[in-house]
DRENZAMAR-318373 format. One record per residue: x negated, y, z negated of N, C-alpha, C, O, CB in turn; residue in one letter; residue number from 1. Coordinates in steps of 0.2 Angstrom, whole numbers, plus 5000, padded with zeros to 4 digits. Each point is the difference from the previous one (the first is absolute). Glycine has a CB too. Layout:
N
[atom [X; Y; Z]; [X; Y; Z]; [X; Y; Z]; [X; Y; Z]; [X; Y; Z]; A; NUM];
...
This chain:
105
[atom [5052; 5118; 5599]; [5003; 4994; 5002]; [5000; 5000; 5008]; [5002; 5005; 5003]; [5005; 4994; 4986]; M; 1];
[atom [4991; 4996; 5014]; [5000; 5000; 5008]; [5007; 5000; 5003]; [5004; 4996; 4997]; [4985; 4998; 5002]; A; 2];
[atom [5012; 5010; 5006]; [5006; 5000; 5003]; [5006; 5005; 4996]; [5005; 5000; 5003]; [4992; 4989; 5002]; G; 3];
[atom [5001; 5013; 4989]; [5005; 5004; 4997]; [4999; 5007; 5002]; [4994; 5003; 5000]; [5006; 4989; 4990]; H; 4];
[atom [5005; 5012; 5011]; [5000; 5007; 5001]; [5003; 5004; 4995]; [5004; 4997; 4996]; [4997; 5000; 5016]; R; 5];
[atom [4997; 5009; 4987]; [5002; 5004; 4995]; [5007; 5002; 5001]; [5003; 5001; 5005]; [4986; 5004; 4994]; E; 6];
[atom [5015; 4995; 4995]; [5007; 5002; 5001]; [5001; 5007; 5002]; [4995; 5005; 4999]; [5007; 4988; 4992]; A; 7];
[atom [5003; 5009; 5013]; [5000; 5007; 5003]; [5002; 5005; 4994]; [5003; 4998; 4995]; [5001; 4997; 5016]; P; 8];
[atom [4993; 5011; 4990]; [5002; 5005; 4995]; [5006; 5004; 5003]; [5001; 5001; 5006]; [4986; 5000; 4991]; A; 9];
[atom [5017; 5001; 4998]; [5006; 5003; 5002]; [5001; 5007; 4996]; [4997; 5001; 4995]; [5008; 4988; 5006]; H; 10];
[atom [4998; 5016; 5003]; [5001; 5006; 4997]; [5007; 5001; 4999]; [5004; 4998; 5004]; [4986; 5007; 5002]; T; 11];
[atom [5012; 4997; 4988]; [5007; 5001; 4999]; [5003; 5006; 5003]; [4996; 5005; 5001]; [5003; 4990; 4988]; H; 12];
[atom [5007; 5005; 5014]; [5002; 5006; 5004]; [5000; 5006; 4996]; [5000; 5006; 5002]; [5007; 4986; 5004]; P; 13];
[atom [4994; 5008; 4987]; [5000; 5006; 4996]; [4993; 5004; 5000]; [5000; 5006; 4999]; [5008; 4988; 4994]; D; 14];
[atom [4987; 5002; 5009]; [4993; 5003; 5001]; [4999; 5002; 5007]; [4994; 5002; 5001]; [5002; 4991; 4989]; D; 15];
[atom [5008; 5007; 5014]; [4999; 5002; 5007]; [5003; 5007; 5002]; [5006; 5001; 4999]; [4994; 4986; 5004]; V; 16];
[atom [4996; 5017; 5000]; [5002; 5006; 5003]; [5004; 4999; 5006]; [4999; 4995; 5004]; [4991; 5011; 4991]; P; 17];
[atom [5015; 4999; 5006]; [5004; 4999; 5006]; [4996; 5000; 5007]; [5002; 4996; 5004]; [5007; 5010; 4989]; V; 18];
[atom [4986; 4997; 5007]; [4996; 5000; 5006]; [4997; 4993; 5001]; [5000; 4998; 5006]; [4997; 5014; 4992]; Q; 19];
[atom [5001; 4985; 4997]; [4997; 4993; 5001]; [5006; 4995; 5003]; [4998; 4996; 5004]; [4993; 5006; 4986]; T; 20];
[atom [5015; 4999; 5007]; [5005; 4996; 5002]; [5002; 5001; 5007]; [5001; 4995; 5004]; [5003; 5005; 4984]; A; 21];
[atom [4996; 5006; 5014]; [5002; 5002; 5007]; [4995; 4998; 5005]; [5002; 4998; 5005]; [5004; 5012; 4990]; L; 22];
[atom [4988; 4991; 5003]; [4994; 4998; 5004]; [5000; 4992; 5001]; [4999; 4998; 5006]; [4994; 5012; 4991]; A; 23];
[atom [5009; 4986; 4998]; [5000; 4993; 5001]; [5006; 4998; 5004]; [4999; 4995; 5004]; [4996; 5004; 4985]; A; 24];
[atom [5010; 5004; 5011]; [5006; 4999; 5004]; [5000; 5002; 5007]; [5004; 4998; 5004]; [5002; 5002; 4986]; L; 25];
[atom [4989; 5005; 5011]; [5000; 5003; 5007]; [4997; 4995; 5005]; [5001; 5001; 5006]; [4998; 5010; 4989]; A; 26];
[atom [4997; 4984; 5003]; [4997; 4996; 5005]; [5005; 4995; 5003]; [5004; 4997; 4996]; [4985; 5004; 4998]; D; 27];
[atom [5011; 4998; 5012]; [5005; 4995; 5003]; [4999; 4993; 4998]; [5006; 4996; 4999]; [4995; 5011; 5011]; P; 28];
[atom [4993; 4990; 4989]; [5000; 4994; 4997]; [5002; 4999; 4993]; [5004; 4995; 4999]; [4986; 5003; 5009]; V; 29];
[atom [5008; 5007; 4988]; [5003; 5000; 4993]; [5007; 5000; 5000]; [5003; 4997; 4996]; [4986; 5008; 5000]; R; 30];
[atom [5014; 5000; 5008]; [5007; 5000; 5000]; [5004; 4994; 5002]; [5005; 4998; 4997]; [4993; 5014; 5006]; L; 31];
[atom [4999; 4984; 5002]; [5002; 4994; 5002]; [5000; 4995; 4994]; [5005; 4996; 4999]; [4991; 5006; 5013]; Y; 32];
[atom [4998; 4998; 4984]; [5000; 4995; 4995]; [5005; 5002; 4994]; [5003; 4995; 4998]; [4985; 5004; 5005]; L; 33];
[atom [5013; 5007; 4996]; [5005; 5002; 4995]; [5007; 4998; 5002]; [5004; 4998; 4996]; [4989; 5012; 5000]; V; 34];
[atom [5009; 4991; 5010]; [5006; 4998; 5003]; [5001; 4993; 5000]; [5006; 4998; 4998]; [4994; 5012; 5009]; R; 35];
[atom [4995; 4986; 4994]; [5001; 4993; 5000]; [5001; 4997; 4993]; [5004; 4996; 4999]; [4988; 5004; 5011]; E; 36];
[atom [5004; 5003; 4985]; [5001; 4999; 4993]; [5007; 5001; 4998]; [5002; 4997; 4995]; [4985; 5005; 5003]; L; 37];
[atom [5015; 5004; 5004]; [5007; 5002; 4998]; [5005; 4995; 5002]; [5005; 4999; 4996]; [4992; 5013; 5005]; A; 38];
[atom [5002; 4984; 5004]; [5005; 4996; 5002]; [4998; 4992; 4998]; [5004; 4996; 5002]; [4998; 5011; 5008]; G; 39];
[atom [4994; 4993; 4985]; [4998; 4993; 4998]; [5000; 5000; 4992]; [5000; 5005; 4997]; [4992; 4994; 5013]; S; 40];
[atom [5009; 4995; 4988]; [5000; 4999; 4992]; [4994; 5002; 4997]; [4994; 4999; 5003]; [5015; 4993; 4998]; G; 41];
[atom [4991; 5010; 4993]; [4993; 5001; 4996]; [4996; 4993; 5000]; [5003; 4995; 4999]; [5003; 5014; 4994]; D; 42];
[atom [4988; 4992; 5009]; [4995; 4995; 4999]; [5001; 4995; 5006]; [4997; 4994; 4999]; [5002; 5008; 4989]; W; 43];
[atom [5004; 4999; 5017]; [5002; 4995; 5005]; [4995; 5001; 5006]; [5000; 4995; 5004]; [5012; 5004; 4992]; T; 44];
[atom [4985; 5006; 5005]; [4996; 5002; 5006]; [4992; 5000; 4998]; [4998; 5004; 4997]; [5012; 5002; 5008]; R; 45];
[atom [4987; 4989; 4998]; [4993; 5000; 5000]; [4997; 5005; 5005]; [5003; 5002; 5005]; [4997; 4986; 4991]; A; 46];
[atom [4994; 5014; 5003]; [4997; 5005; 5004]; [4999; 4998; 5007]; [5001; 5004; 5005]; [4993; 5000; 4985]; C; 47];
[atom [5005; 4990; 5011]; [4999; 4997; 5007]; [5007; 4999; 5004]; [5000; 4998; 5005]; [4989; 4997; 4991]; G; 48];
[atom [5016; 5006; 5000]; [5007; 4999; 5004]; [5002; 5006; 5004]; [5006; 4999; 5003]; [4997; 4993; 4987]; S; 49];
[atom [4994; 5013; 5010]; [5002; 5006; 5003]; [4997; 5000; 5007]; [4994; 4999; 5001]; [5007; 5008; 4989]; F; 50];
[atom [5003; 4995; 5015]; [4998; 5000; 5007]; [4998; 5007; 5002]; [5003; 5004; 5002]; [5005; 4987; 5001]; D; 51];
[atom [4985; 5010; 4996]; [4997; 5007; 5001]; [4994; 4999; 5005]; [4997; 4994; 5000]; [5007; 5010; 4988]; V; 52];
[atom [4995; 5001; 5015]; [4994; 5000; 5005]; [4994; 5002; 4997]; [4996; 5003; 5004]; [5012; 4999; 5005]; S; 53];
[atom [4991; 4997; 4985]; [4993; 5002; 4997]; [4997; 4993; 4997]; [5003; 4995; 4999]; [5001; 5017; 4999]; V; 54];
[atom [4989; 4989; 5001]; [4997; 4994; 4998]; [5001; 4999; 4992]; [5003; 5005; 4997]; [4988; 4997; 5012]; G; 55];
[atom [5006; 4993; 4988]; [5001; 4999; 4993]; [4997; 5006; 4996]; [5003; 5002; 4995]; [4996; 4985; 5007]; K; 56];
[atom [4995; 5015; 5000]; [4997; 5006; 4996]; [5004; 5006; 5000]; [5001; 5003; 4995]; [4988; 4992; 5007]; A; 57];
[atom [5014; 5007; 5004]; [5004; 5005; 5000]; [5007; 4999; 4996]; [5002; 5005; 4997]; [4993; 4998; 5015]; A; 58];
[atom [5007; 4991; 4989]; [5007; 4999; 4996]; [4998; 5000; 4992]; [5004; 5003; 4997]; [5000; 4990; 5013]; L; 59];
[atom [4991; 5005; 4988]; [4998; 5001; 4993]; [4999; 5007; 4998]; [5003; 5002; 4995]; [4991; 4987; 5006]; S; 60];
[atom [5003; 5015; 5003]; [5000; 5007; 4999]; [5007; 5003; 5000]; [5001; 5004; 4995]; [4988; 4997; 5011]; H; 61];
[atom [5015; 4997; 4998]; [5007; 5003; 5000]; [5004; 4998; 4993]; [5003; 5004; 4997]; [4997; 4996; 5016]; H; 62];
[atom [4999; 4994; 4985]; [5003; 4998; 4994]; [4997; 5004; 4994]; [5003; 5002; 4995]; [5000; 4986; 5010]; F; 63];
[atom [4990; 5013; 4995]; [4997; 5003; 4995]; [5003; 5008; 4999]; [5001; 5002; 4995]; [4988; 4990; 5007]; A; 64];
[atom [5012; 5011; 5004]; [5003; 5006; 5000]; [5007; 5000; 4997]; [5001; 5005; 4997]; [4992; 4998; 5013]; T; 65];
[atom [5011; 4992; 4992]; [5007; 5000; 4997]; [4999; 4999; 4993]; [5005; 5002; 4996]; [5000; 4994; 5015]; L; 66];
[atom [4991; 5000; 4986]; [4999; 4999; 4993]; [4998; 5006; 4997]; [5003; 5002; 4994]; [4994; 4986; 5008]; R; 67];
[atom [4998; 5016; 5001]; [4998; 5006; 4997]; [5005; 5005; 4999]; [5000; 5005; 4996]; [4989; 4992; 5008]; A; 68];
[atom [5016; 5003; 5001]; [5005; 5005; 5000]; [5006; 4997; 4996]; [5005; 5004; 4999]; [4992; 5000; 5012]; A; 69];
[atom [5003; 4990; 4985]; [5005; 4998; 4996]; [5006; 4997; 5003]; [5005; 4999; 4997]; [4991; 5009; 4995]; G; 70];
[atom [5003; 4990; 5015]; [5006; 4998; 5004]; [5001; 4993; 5000]; [5005; 4997; 5000]; [4993; 5013; 5007]; I; 71];
[atom [4996; 4986; 4992]; [5001; 4993; 5000]; [4996; 4997; 4994]; [4995; 5003; 4998]; [5006; 4997; 5015]; V; 72];
[atom [5000; 4994; 4986]; [4997; 4996; 4994]; [4998; 4993; 5004]; [5004; 4998; 5003]; [5002; 5008; 4987]; E; 73];
[atom [4988; 4992; 5008]; [4998; 4993; 5003]; [4998; 4996; 4994]; [4997; 5002; 4995]; [4999; 5003; 5016]; Q; 74];
[atom [5004; 4989; 4990]; [4997; 4995; 4995]; [4998; 4994; 5004]; [5003; 4998; 5006]; [5005; 5006; 4985]; R; 75];
[atom [4988; 4992; 5007]; [4997; 4994; 5003]; [5004; 4994; 4998]; [5001; 4999; 4994]; [4988; 5006; 5007]; D; 76];
[atom [5013; 4991; 5003]; [5003; 4993; 4999]; [4996; 4995; 5004]; [5001; 4999; 5006]; [5011; 5006; 4992]; E; 77];
[atom [4984; 4992; 4998]; [4995; 4995; 5004]; [4996; 5004; 5004]; [4997; 5005; 4999]; [5011; 4986; 5000]; G; 78];
[atom [4992; 5007; 5008]; [4995; 5003; 5005]; [5004; 5006; 5003]; [4997; 5004; 5004]; [4997; 4985; 4998]; A; 79];
[atom [5012; 5012; 4997]; [5004; 5005; 5003]; [5001; 5006; 4995]; [5000; 5000; 4994]; [5006; 4992; 5012]; R; 80];
[atom [4994; 5014; 4997]; [5001; 5006; 4997]; [5007; 5002; 5002]; [5001; 5002; 5006]; [4987; 5002; 4993]; R; 81];
[atom [5017; 4997; 4996]; [5007; 5002; 5002]; [5001; 5007; 4997]; [4997; 5003; 4996]; [5007; 4985; 5003]; V; 82];
[atom [5002; 5014; 5004]; [5001; 5008; 4999]; [5007; 5001; 4998]; [5005; 4996; 5001]; [4987; 5006; 5008]; N; 83];
[atom [5009; 5004; 4988]; [5007; 5002; 4999]; [5000; 5008; 5000]; [4995; 5003; 4999]; [5007; 4987; 4993]; R; 84];
[atom [5003; 5012; 5011]; [5001; 5007; 5000]; [5002; 5003; 4993]; [5005; 4997; 4997]; [4999; 5002; 5015]; L; 85];
[atom [4993; 5006; 4985]; [5002; 5002; 4994]; [5005; 5005; 5000]; [5000; 5006; 4999]; [4988; 4993; 4998]; R; 86];
[atom [5018; 4999; 5006]; [5006; 5004; 5002]; [5002; 5004; 4994]; [5001; 5007; 5000]; [5002; 4985; 5008]; R; 87];
[atom [4999; 5005; 4986]; [5002; 5004; 4994]; [4995; 5005; 4997]; [5002; 5006; 4999]; [5005; 4984; 4999]; A; 88];
[atom [4987; 5008; 5002]; [4995; 5004; 4997]; [4999; 5006; 5004]; [4999; 5006; 4998]; [4996; 4985; 4996]; E; 89];
[atom [5004; 5008; 5013]; [4999; 5005; 5005]; [5006; 5005; 5000]; [4999; 5006; 5001]; [4993; 4986; 5006]; F; 90];
[atom [5014; 5005; 4993]; [5006; 5004; 5000]; [5000; 5005; 4994]; [5003; 5006; 5001]; [5003; 4985; 5006]; E; 91];
[atom [4992; 5006; 4987]; [5001; 5004; 4994]; [4995; 5006; 5001]; [5001; 5006; 4997]; [5002; 4984; 4996]; A; 92];
[atom [4991; 5009; 5010]; [4995; 5006; 5001]; [5002; 5004; 5005]; [4999; 5006; 5000]; [4992; 4986; 4996]; R; 93];
[atom [5011; 5006; 5010]; [5002; 5004; 5006]; [5007; 4998; 5002]; [5001; 4997; 5005]; [4987; 5003; 4999]; F; 94];
[atom [5017; 5003; 4993]; [5007; 4998; 5002]; [5001; 5002; 5007]; [4999; 5005; 5002]; [5005; 4997; 4986]; P; 95];
[atom [4999; 4993; 5015]; [5002; 5000; 5007]; [4995; 5000; 5006]; [5002; 4999; 5005]; [5006; 5008; 4990]; G; 96];
[atom [4986; 4993; 5003]; [4994; 5000; 5005]; [5000; 4993; 5003]; [5000; 4999; 5006]; [4994; 5009; 4988]; L; 97];
[atom [5007; 4987; 5003]; [4999; 4993; 5003]; [5006; 4999; 5004]; [5000; 4997; 5006]; [4994; 4998; 4984]; L; 98];
[atom [5012; 5007; 5008]; [5006; 4999; 5004]; [4999; 5004; 5007]; [5002; 4998; 5005]; [5005; 5001; 4985]; A; 99];
[atom [4990; 5007; 5010]; [4999; 5004; 5006]; [4995; 4996; 5005]; [5001; 5000; 5006]; [5001; 5011; 4987]; L; 100];
[atom [4993; 4986; 5004]; [4995; 4997; 5004]; [5003; 4993; 5003]; [4997; 4997; 5005]; [4993; 5009; 4989]; V; 101];
[atom [5014; 4991; 5002]; [5003; 4994; 5002]; [5006; 5000; 5005]; [5001; 4996; 5004]; [4996; 5000; 4985]; L; 102];
[atom [5005; 5010; 5012]; [5005; 5002; 5005]; [4997; 4999; 5007]; [4995; 5002; 5002]; [5011; 5006; 4990]; R; 103];
[atom [4998; 4988; 5012]; [4998; 5000; 5007]; [5003; 5006; 5004]; [5005; 5001; 4999]; [4994; 4986; 5000]; R; 104];
[atom [4997; 5016; 5006]; [5002; 5005; 5004]; [5005; 4998; 5005]; [5003; 5004; 5004]; [4987; 5002; 4994]; E; 105];
């Protein structure tokens, strides 16, 4: 179908090694995305709504990394791809880790 993109693949946090989660959260852009999602309601933030200094391809890569680490989930709503932080699932897998990275210094 023309104009149709493939649905994003997701990794459940239970299938993520701690090294993968830590590496995903170590990048400043991805950390910013996670912090922004933590302050937003589920499914309210489209990918293009984040004020980041990277292009679309790099932003897509950052979201793919966060999905692969089990930190975010995405779905398509029309032409928009919206996001949610998998807070409960990630917390169950890595208790306290999300709270640590969400803390502002």
